[in-house]
N, C-alpha and C positions, 0 to 999 in steps of 0.2 A: 313480627317486624324484624327485619335484618338490619344490623348496624354495619357501617363501613369499617374497614380495617383502619387502625390508627394512623397509618401513613398514607391513606387515600384522601382525596378531596372530592366530595360528591356534590354536584351542582345540577339544579333543575332550571331549564330555560323555558319561559312561558310567553309565547308571542304568536299572534295569528298570521304573521308574515313569514312564510317558509324561508325566504332569502335571509332574513334576520336570524332565524333559528340556525340555519346552516352556517352562516358566518360566525356566530357566537360559538356554536359547537366546535368548529374547527379551531378557533382561537383558544378556547378553554382547554381543549384536549392537548394543544401545544404546550400549555402550562401544567400538564400532568394531571388534569382533572378527569374524573369519570362523569360524563354528561348525559342527562336525559332531557328530552324535548317534549313539550306539550303545546298543542295549538289552541287549546280551549280550557275552560274551567274544569270540565268533567275529567279530562285526561290528567290534568295537574293534580286534582284531588285523589284520583285513583293511584297515581304514582306515589304521592305523599303518604298514602295509607299503607303502602307495601314496603317502604324503605325510608331511611333517614337521609336528609340532605344537610350539607353545611351552608350552602349559599343558594339563593334563588334570584334569578334575573327575571323580573316581571314587567310586561308592558303596562303602562299606566291605564290604557283603555283597551281591554281585551274582549272584543265581540260583545259589547254592551255591559261587560262586567268591570268593576273597578279593581285595578291591580292592588290598590291599598287594602281593600276589603279582602281580596283573595290572599294577600300576605297574612292577614289575621287567621284565615281559615287554615292555611298551611301550617301555621305555628301551633295549631291545636294538636297536631301529631309530631311536629318538629319544634319543640319549645325554644331551642337555641338557634333557630334558623336565622341567618343573616340575609336581610332583604335589600335588594338593589332594584330600584324602580327606574324604568326606561321610558323616555317620552320624546316625541318629535316636535312637541310644542312647549312653550314656556309654561312652567307650573304657576298657576294663579296665586297659590299661597303656600309658601314653604312651611307655614305652621301646620299644614295638613301632614306633611312628611314627618314632622316631629310628633304630632298626635298619634300617628300610626306606627311610630317607632321604626321608621325607615332608616337603614344604616348607611345607604349611599344612593346617589342619584346619577344617572347616566343619560346625557342628552344625545339624541340621534341627529345626524349621523355621528358615529363614534369611530375611533381608530383602534387598531390592534394594540398600539402602545397603551392606550387607556385601559383596555381589557387586561393586559398583563399587569398594569399597576394595581387595578382593582383586586385581582386575584391575590397578588402578593400582600396587599393591605389587609385583606380579610381572611387570609389562610389561617386556619386554626384560631380564629378570633374567640371562639367559645372555650378554647383550651389553653391559649397562650398565657404565660405569666410575663409581666413587664420586666424589662431588663433593669436591674438595680444599678443606680449610679453611685456606687460606693466611692468614698474618698480614695485617692491614689496614695500609695505608701509614701511616708515622709522621706524615705531614702531616695525614692525615684524623683520626687519633686525637688529635693535638694540637689540631686545630680543634674537635673534639668537646669536649675538656676546656675550651677557652677559651669555649665557648658556655654553659657551666653558670652562670657568674656573671650575665651579662645576662638569661638566662632566669629565674633565681631572683629577680632584681630585678623583672622584669615580673610574675612571679607574686605577689610581695608587694604591689606597687602595685595589682594587680587585686583582691586581697583587701581592701585598704584602701577601695577604691571600692565594693566589694560591701557592706562594713560601714557605708557611709554617711558615711565620713570627708570626702568631697568634696561632700557634699550629697545631697539626696534624688534617687533615680533613677526614671526612667520605666520602665514594663514593658519597652519596647523596649531601653533602655540596659542594664537588668539582664540581658536575654537575650543581648545582645552581649558583655557582660562574662563571662557564663557560657561562651559559645563561646570567648572568648579564653583563659579559664582552662583549659578542657578541652584545647585545642590546646597550651598551654604545658606542661601535665602530660604530654601525649603526647611532646612534643619532649624533655623532661627524661628520660623513660624511654628514648627512642631513644639519647640521648647516654650515659646510664648503661650501656646494654648495648653500645654501640660500644666503650666503654672496657674493659668486662669481657671482651669476646670477644677482645681482643688480648693478654690476660694468658696466661701459660704454660699454665694449666689451662683456658683458654677461658671463665673466669668461673664455673666449676663450684663453686668454693669459696664463692662468694657467693650461690649458690642455696640456698633453704631448703625442700626438699620436705616437704609435710605433707598430711594428709587434709583436703581442701577440700570443702565442700558445693557441689556444682556448680550447684544452683539459685540459690544466693546469688551465686556468681561471675558467672553469666550475667545475672542481674538487674542487677548493677552495670554490666556491659558494655552491656546494653540501655539503662539509664538514661543512660549517658554518650553513647551513639552515636545514639539515636533523634533527638535534636534536631539533631545534626550532619548526619545523612542527610536529615532532613526539609527542611533548608535547601537541599539539592540535589534536592528533589522525589523522594526515595527513601523507600520504606516499609520499616522494619525489623520483621520478624516473628520470633516465636520459637515453635518447635514443641517441646513438652515430651514427654519419655519417662520414664514412672514407673519403668522398670527401671534407669535410670541416676541414681544419687544422689550419688556422691562420686568424686573423682579424687585420686591421689597426685601432687602437683605443687607447684611454686613459684608462689604466687598472682600475684605481679607479672609473672613471666616468661610465665605463661599469658595474662594480660590483654594483655601486649605482643604476643604472637602474634596474638591475636584482633583487636587494634587494627590491626595491620599488614594483616590480611586484609580487615577492614572498610574500611580506608582505600583499599585497591585497588578495592573495590566502589564506593566513593564516586567514584573517578577515572573508572572505565570503564563502570559501569552507566548506561544511558540514563534520563533523568528519567521519572517516571511508572511505574517498575518497582519490584519488591520485592527486598529482600535478606533471606535466611532464615538464622536461627541455630537449629540443631537438634542433638540428641544421639541416639545409639543405642549399644547394647551390641554390641561386636565379638565378644567371647568371654567366658569365665568370669573372665579376669584383666584385661581392658582395655576401655576405653570410648572412644567417639569424639565429637568436637565438629565439627560441619560448618557451613561458611559458604558459602552459594550465592547467586549473583546471576543476573540475566537479561541480562547484557551480552554482548559479542562472544565471550566464552570465550577459551580458550587452545588454539591448534592442537596436535594431538598431537605433531607433529614438533619442537615447541619445549619440551615438558614436561620434558625431561631437562636443560634449560639454564636455565630461568627462576630456579632457586634459586642460580645462580652470581653472585658479586659483580659489580656494575656491568652485568649483562646486561639488555638490554631487547628486547622484541619489535620486529621491523623497523618496524612502523607506529607505534611509541611512542618512537622515538629522541629526539624533541624534547620529551617530557614532562618537567616539572620533577622534581627529586629526583636521588639518586645511584644508584638501582637496588640498594639494599641491604636493603630491607624484607623480602623473602622470604628472603634469605641469613641475616639475623638470626633470623627466625622459625624457619627450619630448624635452625639451630645450637642455639637455645634448646630446641626440641623434643627434639633428640638428647641434650642435657645432662640432660633430665628422663626419659631412657630411653623417649622416645616417637618418633613419626614424624609427618611432615607430607607429604601427598600431594595431587595435583590430579587430579580425575576429570571425566568428562563430567557436567554438571548436567542435571537433569530438564527444565529450561527452556532448554537450549542455552547457558547462560552458564558462567562459571567456578564450580567447586565444589571447595573445599579441605577436606580432612579431617585433623584433628589427633587422633592416637591417643595416649592416656596410660594409665598403670596405674590400675586400680580402687583407690580409696582405702580401700574396706572390707577389703582384704586386708592393709593395713598393720598 
């Protein structure tokens, strides 16, 4: 039996609908996976006997055979196989999925965004080591604390100037002050979260999850970041999904995550390209917010490490900053019972997906 190379992701798709197999194969190959397709139980078992797979997408009902039972058969030759069950009807009992150790569930019809998220979520799941949330150095936390006062003073003087205390402003001066204020607000948020994340509970006690209107939240982010990105010759677009209305989250923490992701796009996306802010429903209980750019992207071999504190890609070692933006974003996502993943973008750039609980279930 041959084993895939360490940097490959090998997937088997088992479905008796050729159209589903074709759609999945193309979507998975776009995520850098090596994909084999089987239309029945016999083909699937034959493939599983000849090679190892990391993931299996199985139809719940495959020509009279149970996808759940077939997953057990496949695991006889692939002990670490991640199983994702697909179904076009409601599952009668989710206890069955637990009983058969199903790793994830995909409802038909599904979107390409859902597929990208699933692959990122389970890539290397049998080999990955969890990211350690080590305490931040005392010096860094103290420096963050000391920054609060001067930043607050800058913010107050900015407001005074915006109110006309120093005289009438030209349109250009008003725009510059607005940009200063936006970035001071962002810096204060970063400082606040640096302090919180070093507390014993990781700052969880200071989060206030609530049902948030996602359209309103994203409009705020859009209003704040469109002028910033425009100054870097980047266009910020938003794609609306009517099926996604609310999230259960801390508003400030969610904005901070999105600000960090958009700030990365500002740094690395080339002028004249677009940054896209979009949403999609992942399943009945969770929704996703996606930030995608058209920059150089993040090589797959580095995707397990970019969320580690102070970690930078080899070609970005000289970039300004501490390398903590994604670390903070990931920790905040976890504190809100969410996830933050990076996937292959449709335009070859970086694509981050933030998954959060659906606020309508609160």
